[in-house]
C-alpha positions in Angstrom: 4.1 17.6 -18.1 7.7 18.7 -18.8 11.0 17.4 -17.7 11.4 15.8 -14.3 13.2 18.1 -11.9 14.4 20.3 -14.8 12.3 23.5 -14.9 14.7 25.3 -17.3 14.4 22.5 -19.9 10.7 22.5 -19.5 10.5 26.3 -20.1 12.6 25.9 -23.2 10.4 23.2 -24.6 6.9 24.2 -23.5 5.6 27.8 -23.9 3.0 29.6 -21.7 0.1 28.2 -23.7 1.4 24.7 -23.1 2.5 24.2 -26.7 5.5 21.9 -27.2 8.3 23.3 -29.3 10.0 20.1 -30.4 12.8 21.7 -32.5 11.5 19.8 -35.6 10.9 21.5 -39.0 7.7 20.6 -40.8 5.6 21.0 -43.8 1.8 21.2 -44.0 0.2 19.2 -46.8 -2.9 20.4 -48.7 -5.0 18.2 -46.3 -3.5 20.1 -43.3 -1.3 17.1 -42.2 2.1 17.9 -40.7 5.1 16.0 -42.0 8.4 16.3 -40.1 11.1 17.2 -42.6 14.0 17.7 -40.3 15.4 19.5 -37.3 15.7 23.2 -37.0 19.3 22.8 -35.8 20.2 20.9 -39.0 21.3 24.0 -40.9 24.5 24.1 -42.9 26.2 27.5 -42.9 28.3 27.8 -46.1 31.7 29.5 -46.2 29.9 32.5 -47.6 27.6 32.7 -44.6 24.4 31.4 -46.3 22.1 29.2 -44.2 21.0 26.0 -46.1 18.5 23.5 -44.8 19.9 20.1 -45.9 16.7 18.0 -45.4 14.6 19.4 -48.3 17.6 19.0 -50.6 18.1 15.4 -49.5 14.4 14.6 -50.0 14.5 16.1 -53.6 17.5 14.0 -54.5 15.8 10.8 -53.2 12.6 11.6 -55.2 14.7 12.0 -58.4 16.8 8.9 -57.7 14.6 6.0 -56.3 17.6 3.6 -56.2 19.4 5.9 -53.7 18.7 5.0 -50.1 20.2 7.9 -48.2 21.6 11.3 -49.1 23.5 13.5 -46.6 24.3 17.0 -47.6 27.6 18.4 -46.3 29.1 21.9 -46.6 29.2 23.5 -43.2 31.8 26.3 -43.5 32.7 25.2 -47.0 32.4 27.0 -50.4 29.5 24.8 -51.7 27.1 22.0 -50.8 28.1 18.4 -51.6 26.4 15.1 -50.8 27.2 11.6 -49.7 25.0 9.0 -51.3 24.2 5.4 -50.5 22.4 2.8 -52.6 19.3 0.7 -51.5 20.8 -2.6 -50.5 19.7 -5.7 -48.7 20.6 -6.3 -45.0 22.3 -9.2 -43.3 20.8 -10.9 -40.3 22.8 -8.5 -38.1 20.9 -5.7 -39.8 24.2 -4.3 -41.2 23.9 -3.6 -44.9 25.6 -5.9 -47.5 26.5 -4.6 -50.9 23.8 -6.4 -52.9 21.3 -3.9 -54.5 17.7 -4.4 -53.6 15.6 -5.8 -56.5 13.7 -2.5 -56.6 17.0 -0.6 -57.2 18.0 -3.0 -59.9 14.6 -2.7 -61.6 14.8 1.1 -61.6 18.3 1.0 -63.1 17.1 -1.5 -65.7 14.2 0.9 -66.6 16.9 3.5 -67.2 18.5 1.0 -69.6 21.3 0.1 -67.2 21.8 -3.7 -67.1 24.2 -6.0 -65.2 24.4 -3.8 -62.1 23.6 -5.8 -59.0 26.1 -4.6 -56.3 27.3 -1.3 -55.0 30.7 -1.9 -56.5 29.1 -2.5 -59.9 27.2 0.8 -59.6 30.2 2.8 -58.4 32.2 1.6 -61.5 29.4 2.0 -64.1 29.6 5.2 -66.1 25.9 5.0 -67.0 24.9 4.8 -63.3 27.1 7.8 -62.5 25.5 9.8 -65.4 22.0 8.8 -64.1 23.0 10.1 -60.7 24.3 13.4 -62.0 21.1 13.8 -64.1 19.0 13.2 -61.0 21.1 15.7 -59.0 20.7 18.2 -61.8 16.9 17.8 -61.7 16.9 18.1 -57.9 19.0 21.3 -58.2 16.3 22.9 -60.3 14.0 22.7 -57.2 16.6 24.5 -55.1 15.5 27.7 -53.4 18.9 29.4 -54.0 22.2 28.9 -55.7 23.7 28.1 -52.3 21.3 25.2 -51.9 22.4 23.4 -55.0 24.6 20.3 -54.8 27.8 21.0 -56.6 29.6 17.7 -55.9 28.7 14.2 -54.7 30.3 10.9 -53.8 28.9 7.4 -53.3 29.8 5.8 -50.0 29.9 1.9 -50.0 27.7 1.2 -46.9 24.2 2.3 -46.4 23.4 4.0 -43.2 22.0 1.8 -40.3 21.4 1.9 -36.6 23.9 -1.0 -35.9 26.4 0.8 -38.1 26.1 3.9 -35.9 24.9 6.3 -38.7 21.3 6.5 -37.5 19.7 7.2 -34.1 17.1 4.7 -32.9 14.5 7.1 -34.4 16.3 7.0 -37.8 17.7 10.5 -37.7 21.1 10.7 -39.4 24.0 11.2 -37.0 25.7 13.7 -39.2 28.8 14.1 -37.1 29.3 10.3 -37.0 28.9 10.0 -40.8 31.3 13.0 -41.3 33.9 11.3 -39.1 33.4 7.9 -40.8 33.8 9.3 -44.3 36.2 12.1 -43.5 38.6 10.9 -46.3 35.8 11.1 -48.9 34.7 14.5 -47.7 38.3 15.8 -47.9 38.5 14.3 -51.4 35.4 16.3 -52.5 36.6 19.6 -51.1 40.3 19.2 -52.3 39.2 19.2 -55.9 39.6 22.4 -57.9 36.8 24.8 -57.2 33.6 24.0 -59.1 
């Protein structure tokens, strides 16, 4: 039907054939099912001017690292793509995350031969976990469509993203600007290192 009393917004969203242009990016499966993979506006433009879609990169990393809950690529107007990572953790009654890893995350780490890691702090301080993350990122980078779409640096953030924490919209889309602001110090830390 369009937007109430807003003909301009209706024309931008619905074309002459009454097709809705949602602004989402998608992928067709072999069964012709559409999966929404991100927003068209979610494009990072590197310092070299290359357009990089972050969502496929983030999906690849999560596939390679099942104990990671969220990945957010950064690098708009920067020399390279980096990522902020969160672990799969349990939630408090307030739905805010605590720092206890979920049993499935602990089990996956144990399958990698990493024992005694039960909290985010344990994971952040464990060299074997950090090596496993780098190995997963290296595998994900092999799927990258270009050199610009490879993650060159990453950092773990202590809190998983949530709606109450402000990092997610009610439809579970990452509020990239909120996360960037919240973790500005970590982002600056990544890009202040000598060039990779």
